[in-house]
C-alpha positions in Angstrom: -78.1 -42.3 -61.5 -80.2 -39.3 -61.0 -78.9 -36.0 -62.5 -79.8 -32.9 -60.7 -80.1 -29.6 -62.5 -77.3 -27.4 -61.2 -78.3 -24.0 -59.9 -76.9 -21.2 -62.1 -73.9 -19.4 -60.6 -74.4 -16.2 -58.8 -72.7 -14.2 -61.5 -75.3 -15.5 -64.0 -78.3 -14.7 -61.8 -77.1 -11.4 -60.5 -78.8 -8.5 -62.3 -76.6 -6.6 -64.6 -76.8 -3.4 -66.6 -77.4 -3.5 -70.4 -77.7 -0.9 -73.1 -81.0 -0.3 -74.9 -81.0 1.6 -78.2 -84.1 3.7 -78.6 -85.9 4.8 -81.7 -84.9 8.2 -82.9 -86.1 10.9 -80.5 -88.0 8.4 -78.4 -85.7 8.1 -75.4 -88.4 9.5 -73.0 -91.1 7.2 -74.4 -88.9 4.0 -74.1 -87.8 5.0 -70.6 -91.4 5.5 -69.4 -92.8 2.4 -71.1 -89.9 0.2 -69.7 -90.4 1.5 -66.2 -94.2 1.0 -66.4 -93.4 -2.7 -67.2 -91.4 -2.9 -63.9 -87.9 -2.7 -65.4 -85.2 -0.6 -63.6 -83.8 1.9 -66.1 -81.3 4.6 -66.0 -81.1 7.5 -68.5 -78.3 9.9 -67.5 -78.8 13.6 -68.4 -76.4 16.5 -68.4 -77.0 20.2 -68.0 -76.3 22.3 -71.1 -76.2 26.0 -71.2 -78.3 27.5 -73.9 -79.1 31.1 -74.8 -82.8 31.6 -75.1 -84.5 35.0 -75.4 -81.2 36.6 -74.6 -80.7 34.8 -71.3 -78.5 31.8 -70.4 -80.6 28.8 -69.4 -79.6 25.4 -68.1 -81.4 22.6 -70.2 -81.3 18.9 -69.3 -80.3 16.7 -72.3 -79.5 13.0 -72.5 -75.8 12.2 -71.9 -76.2 9.4 -74.5 -78.9 10.4 -77.0 -80.9 7.4 -78.2 -79.6 5.1 -75.5 -80.5 4.1 -72.0 -79.4 1.6 -69.4 -81.7 -1.3 -68.2 -81.0 -3.6 -65.3 -81.8 -7.2 -66.0 -81.4 -10.6 -64.5 -80.4 -13.1 -67.2 -82.3 -16.0 -65.6 -85.3 -14.5 -63.8 -86.3 -11.6 -66.1 -88.5 -11.9 -69.2 -86.6 -10.0 -71.8 -89.1 -10.7 -74.7 -91.3 -7.6 -74.0 -88.4 -5.2 -74.2 -88.0 -5.3 -78.0 -91.8 -4.8 -78.4 -91.8 -1.8 -76.1 -92.8 1.5 -77.7 -89.7 3.7 -78.3 -87.3 0.8 -78.1 -85.2 -0.2 -81.1 -83.1 -3.1 -79.6 -80.8 -4.3 -76.9 -77.2 -3.6 -77.9 -75.5 -6.9 -78.6 -72.0 -8.1 -79.2 -72.3 -10.9 -81.8 -75.5 -12.7 -80.6 -75.4 -11.9 -77.0 -76.3 -8.7 -75.0 -73.1 -7.3 -73.6 -73.5 -6.3 -69.9 -72.1 -3.0 -68.7 -69.9 -3.2 -65.5 -71.7 -1.7 -62.4 -68.6 0.4 -61.8 -69.2 2.2 -65.1 -72.8 3.1 -64.2 -71.7 4.2 -60.7 -69.0 6.5 -62.2 -71.6 8.0 -64.6 -74.0 8.6 -61.6 -71.2 10.2 -59.6 -70.3 12.6 -62.5 -73.9 13.5 -63.2 -74.5 14.1 -59.4 -71.4 16.4 -59.3 -72.4 18.2 -62.5 -69.0 17.3 -64.0 -70.6 16.5 -67.3 -72.0 20.0 -67.7 -71.0 21.6 -71.0 -70.8 25.2 -71.9 -72.9 26.7 -74.7 -69.7 27.8 -76.5 -66.5 26.0 -77.0 -63.2 27.5 -77.8 -62.9 28.1 -81.5 -66.7 28.5 -82.1 -67.6 31.2 -84.6 -69.9 33.8 -83.1 -71.5 37.1 -84.0 -72.0 40.0 -81.6 -75.6 41.1 -81.7 -75.6 44.4 -79.9 -73.5 47.4 -78.9 -70.8 49.1 -80.9 -69.6 45.8 -82.3 -73.1 44.7 -83.5 -73.0 42.3 -86.4 -69.2 41.8 -86.1 -68.0 38.1 -86.3 -65.5 36.8 -83.8 -64.1 33.6 -82.4 -65.1 32.4 -78.9 -61.9 32.1 -76.8 -63.1 31.5 -73.2 -65.7 32.2 -70.6 -65.0 35.0 -68.1 -67.5 34.1 -65.3 -71.1 33.2 -65.8 -72.2 36.3 -67.7 -69.2 37.3 -69.8 -67.2 35.8 -72.6 -63.8 36.5 -74.1 -63.8 36.8 -77.9 -61.0 37.0 -80.4 -61.6 39.8 -83.0 -59.5 41.1 -85.9 -59.3 44.9 -85.5 -57.2 46.8 -88.0 -55.4 43.7 -89.1 -54.5 42.7 -85.5 -56.1 40.0 -83.4 -57.5 41.3 -80.0 -59.1 39.5 -77.1 -62.1 41.5 -75.8 -64.7 40.8 -73.2 -68.4 41.0 -73.9 -71.6 40.2 -72.0 -72.8 36.6 -72.7 -76.3 37.7 -73.9 -74.8 39.9 -76.6 -73.2 37.0 -78.4 -74.8 34.3 -80.7 -73.3 31.1 -82.2 -73.1 31.3 -86.0 
């Protein structure tokens, strides 16, 4: 009796997303080198507000530092070169097997990144700050909230009483 090799099921052959751990501060290198080899990769970033030279600037930072997603077919793709790629540390595994990430998770991340809903403010409530100019120069305070794009509300202790005061964003620095 002849035995025919059964074709792998569609779920096995279908490309899936996996997580690659990158070497420290080499996310960009790993991403570029994997894409040069023809792999489809995704490295979501978020916009972070930072104060530089007294001005608020939006800076792109990785949403998951030291990690990126790679789309692989478990049957047709050659996974061997991945671990020898510059910048790559390893493929994240559960026990001995790489654990796929559901496509819906990747789509949700893409949706949130596209809608800027992962944008984070430079200050978070409770952060200790110092006022760097004006009549309150060198006074320490607690960041309470943002008041628009260019102003912040700070909690200061004045004459043994806590007061919420509004200041220009560029006049405040994180401690």
